[in-house]
C-alpha positions in Angstrom: 6.4 4.9 4.4 2.8 3.3 4.5 3.3 1.0 2.0 5.9 -0.9 -0.2 4.1 1.4 -3.5 4.9 4.6 -1.8 8.3 3.9 -1.0 9.1 2.8 -4.4 7.4 5.8 -5.8 9.1 8.0 -3.5 12.5 6.4 -4.4 12.1 7.1 -8.3 10.8 10.6 -8.0 13.9 11.3 -5.6 16.4 9.7 -8.0 14.8 10.4 -11.6 15.3 14.2 -12.8 12.2 14.8 -14.7 11.8 13.4 -18.2 14.3 10.6 -17.7 13.8 7.2 -17.5 13.6 4.3 -15.0 14.4 0.9 -16.3 12.1 -1.8 -14.6 11.7 -5.3 -15.5 8.7 -6.1 -17.7 7.6 -8.4 -14.8 8.3 -6.0 -11.7 5.9 -5.2 -9.3 7.0 -1.4 -9.7 5.8 -1.7 -13.5 2.9 -3.8 -13.2 1.2 -3.0 -9.8 2.1 0.2 -8.9 -0.4 2.1 -11.2 2.1 4.2 -13.2 2.8 6.5 -10.3 6.5 7.5 -11.3 4.8 8.7 -14.6 1.8 10.4 -13.2 3.5 12.2 -10.1 7.0 12.4 -11.0 6.9 12.9 -14.8 9.3 9.9 -15.1 9.4 7.6 -18.3 9.1 3.7 -17.6 11.1 1.4 -19.9 10.1 -1.9 -19.7 13.6 -4.6 -19.6 12.6 -8.4 -20.3 12.7 -10.2 -17.0 14.2 -13.5 -17.1 12.8 -16.4 -15.4 15.2 -16.2 -12.4 14.2 -12.2 -12.0 17.2 -10.8 -13.8 17.4 -8.3 -16.2 20.4 -8.7 -18.6 23.3 -6.4 -18.8 22.9 -6.6 -22.5 19.2 -5.5 -22.1 20.0 -2.9 -19.6 22.7 -1.4 -22.1 20.4 -1.1 -24.8 18.2 1.1 -23.4 21.1 3.7 -23.0 21.2 5.7 -26.4 24.3 6.0 -28.6 24.3 9.8 -28.4 23.3 10.8 -24.8 23.3 14.3 -26.1 20.7 13.9 -28.7 17.8 15.6 -27.5 15.3 13.2 -29.0 15.9 10.7 -26.4 15.1 10.2 -22.7 18.2 9.3 -20.9 17.9 6.5 -17.9 18.3 8.0 -14.7 17.6 4.7 -12.9 18.0 0.9 -13.0 15.5 -0.6 -10.5 15.9 -4.4 -9.6 13.6 -6.7 -7.6 14.7 -9.3 -4.7 13.1 -11.3 -4.2 11.2 -11.4 -7.2 7.4 -11.7 -6.8 5.9 -12.7 -10.2 8.9 -15.1 -11.3 8.2 -17.1 -7.5 10.1 -15.6 -5.1 13.5 -16.0 -6.7 16.6 -14.7 -5.4 19.1 -12.5 -7.3 22.3 -14.0 -6.7 25.3 -11.7 -5.3 27.4 -12.0 -8.2 24.4 -10.9 -10.7 24.1 -8.0 -8.0 27.9 -6.7 -8.2 27.4 -7.0 -11.7 24.6 -4.7 -12.0 26.2 -2.3 -9.5 29.5 -2.3 -11.6 27.3 -1.5 -14.8 25.2 1.0 -13.2 28.6 2.9 -11.8 29.9 3.1 -15.4 26.9 4.7 -16.9 26.5 6.9 -13.6 23.1 6.2 -12.8 22.0 5.0 -9.4 20.2 1.6 -8.6 16.8 1.1 -6.5 16.2 -2.2 -5.2 12.5 -3.1 -4.6 13.6 -5.6 -1.6 10.1 -5.9 -0.2 11.1 -9.6 0.8 14.7 -8.7 1.0 14.9 -10.8 4.4 13.4 -13.9 2.6 16.5 -13.1 0.3 19.2 -13.2 2.9 17.8 -16.2 4.4 18.0 -18.2 1.3 21.5 -17.0 0.9 22.4 -17.4 4.6 23.7 -13.8 4.5 23.0 -10.4 6.4 20.5 -8.4 4.6 23.4 -5.6 4.4 25.4 -8.1 2.0 22.7 -7.7 -0.5 21.6 -3.9 0.2 25.4 -2.9 -0.6 24.8 -3.2 -4.3 21.8 -0.8 -4.3 21.8 3.2 -4.1 18.7 2.9 -2.2 16.5 0.1 -1.2 13.1 -0.3 0.0 11.2 -3.3 2.4 8.3 -4.4 3.6 7.7 -4.4 7.5 4.2 -6.2 6.5 5.0 -9.4 4.5 7.0 -11.9 5.7 8.0 -9.9 8.7 4.3 -10.2 9.6 3.9 -6.7 11.2 0.2 -5.0 10.3 1.4 -2.4 7.9 4.4 -0.3 6.8 7.6 -0.2 4.7 11.1 1.2 5.4 13.1 3.4 2.5 16.8 3.0 2.8 19.7 5.2 1.9 22.4 7.8 2.3 21.7 10.7 4.1 21.5 13.0 1.7 19.0 10.7 -0.3 17.0 10.2 2.7 16.9 14.1 3.0 15.2 14.6 -0.3 13.2 11.6 0.2 11.2 13.1 3.2 10.0 16.0 1.2 8.8 13.8 -1.3 7.3 11.5 0.8 5.5 14.5 2.2 4.5 15.5 -1.4 2.8 12.0 -1.7 0.8 12.5 1.8 2.9 9.8 3.3 3.6 12.1 6.3 2.2 10.8 9.5 2.1 11.8 13.1 0.9 8.2 14.2 4.2 6.4 13.5 5.2 5.5 16.9 2.6 2.8 17.1 3.3 1.6 13.4 7.1 1.7 14.3 6.5 -0.5 17.7 5.3 -3.0 15.5 7.9 -2.7 13.0 10.6 -3.5 15.6 9.1 -6.4 16.7 8.9 -7.4 13.4 12.8 -6.6 12.7 13.7 -8.3 16.1 11.6 -11.4 16.4 10.4 -12.2 13.0 13.4 -12.5 11.0 14.9 -15.8 12.4 11.9 -17.6 11.6 11.6 -16.8 7.9 13.0 -20.2 7.2 9.9 -21.9 8.6 7.9 -20.2 5.8 10.8 -21.1 3.2 10.2 -25.0 4.2 6.5 -25.1 4.2 6.6 -23.4 0.8 9.1 -26.4 -0.6 7.2 -29.0 1.2 3.9 -27.7 -0.2 5.8 -27.5 -4.1 6.9 -30.8 -4.1 3.2 -32.1 -2.8 2.0 -30.2 -5.9 4.8 -31.7 -8.0 3.3 -35.5 -7.4 -0.2 -34.3 -8.3 -1.5 -35.0 -11.8 -2.9 -31.7 -13.4 -0.7 -29.7 -12.0 2.5 -27.9 -13.4 5.2 -26.5 -11.6 8.9 -25.8 -11.7 10.5 -26.5 -8.4 13.7 -24.6 -9.3 11.9 -21.5 -8.9 10.7 -22.8 -5.3 13.6 -20.8 -3.4 11.9 -18.8 -0.4 8.0 -18.1 0.6 6.2 -18.1 -2.7 4.7 -21.0 -5.1 3.8 -20.6 -8.4 2.0 -23.2 -10.3 -0.7 -23.9 -12.9 -3.6 -26.1 -12.9 -3.6 -27.9 -16.4 -7.2 -29.9 -16.0 -9.5 -26.9 -15.5 -9.9 -23.1 -15.8 -7.7 -21.3 -13.2 -10.8 -18.8 -12.2 -12.8 -22.4 -11.4 -10.0 -23.4 -9.2 -9.6 -20.5 -7.3 -13.4 -20.4 -6.5 -13.5 -24.5 -5.6 -10.3 -23.6 -3.4 -11.9 -20.6 -1.8 -15.1 -22.7 -0.8 -13.0 -24.9 0.9 -11.1 -22.3 3.0 -8.2 -22.1 0.8 -7.1 -18.9 -0.8 -5.0 -18.6 -3.9 -4.2 -15.7 -6.1 -3.8 -15.6 -9.7 -0.5 -13.9 -11.2 -0.8 -13.2 -14.7 -0.9 -15.6 -17.4 -3.2 -18.1 -15.8 -0.5 -18.6 -13.0 -1.7 -19.5 -9.4 0.4 -18.1 -6.5 0.5 -19.6 -2.9 2.4 -17.4 -0.6 3.8 -18.8 2.9 3.8 -16.8 6.2 3.7 -16.4 10.2 0.1 -17.7 9.9 1.0 -20.9 8.0 1.8 -24.1 9.7 2.8 -27.6 8.7 -0.7 -28.9 9.5 -2.0 -26.2 6.6 0.3 -27.4 4.1 -1.1 -30.9 4.5 -4.5 -29.6 4.6 -4.3 -27.3 1.3 -2.8 -30.2 -0.6 -5.6 -32.3 0.5 -8.1 -29.5 -0.9 -6.5 -29.5 -4.1 -6.4 -33.4 -4.7 -9.9 -33.2 -3.8 -10.5 -30.6 -6.6 -8.5 -32.7 -8.9 -10.9 -35.3 -8.7 -13.8 -33.5 -9.4 -15.9 -33.9 -12.8 -15.8 -30.2 -13.4 -11.8 -30.4 -13.8 -12.0 -32.4 -16.9 -13.0 -29.2 -18.9 -10.3 -27.0 -19.8 -10.8 -23.4 -19.6 
């Protein structure tokens, strides 16, 4: 697939009959960042499930999305459960294997499939010290990005059994994702899978070092428990986050806003330990400016 967005959309449209519900996390990328594609293109209803701080969707909250009487024509029936692993807006948190097993058993009892937005599944596998297959086994389908931590220039993969992929091929074509030029894209993807997986731990180490450095700075709020992979989310308490982002950009440090005034830093192949030190130095300098005595 050209992108993770299309891969997720293709999966939802392949799994869900017209008019059914996709149960998605309220803080999930599928729900927030993917333009409502499943509703627009697939006639699928999103039901937003509360997202816990660690990225989990509680079984009780999933259960509440199922009607007491599945024969009642007033209610849209759940057609799919969607999980995100690692979870972007929760700071790159990793879903525990025991939790994935619990969701898989619940979904099996309800006779609905599970799709995993595993854009950074190799980061999750690195953190858990297990093969990616050990995580994927609890999902009916899964998408992962070649173009994030694995550093390929573009591309995402959609994974499932043969029957699912056969149906997904048609949906991909419908969405405009069929490409004649996949050879050159696949070549970069193979390099990503063969040469970039083992080095993901470097990103995790850099992220942790950055997070621990931030935790020592006055005016920064950060929860180190959520720093499990290559994403660091924090708040600046002493100035408006927009001002902070602008001042950082002027000094060569790019940091994004991730909702509710939270800032996100993502570590990847292009970053070194020296970059971590430089980023902390820039932030330290910004926090000393008089401008940051004003709250946004």
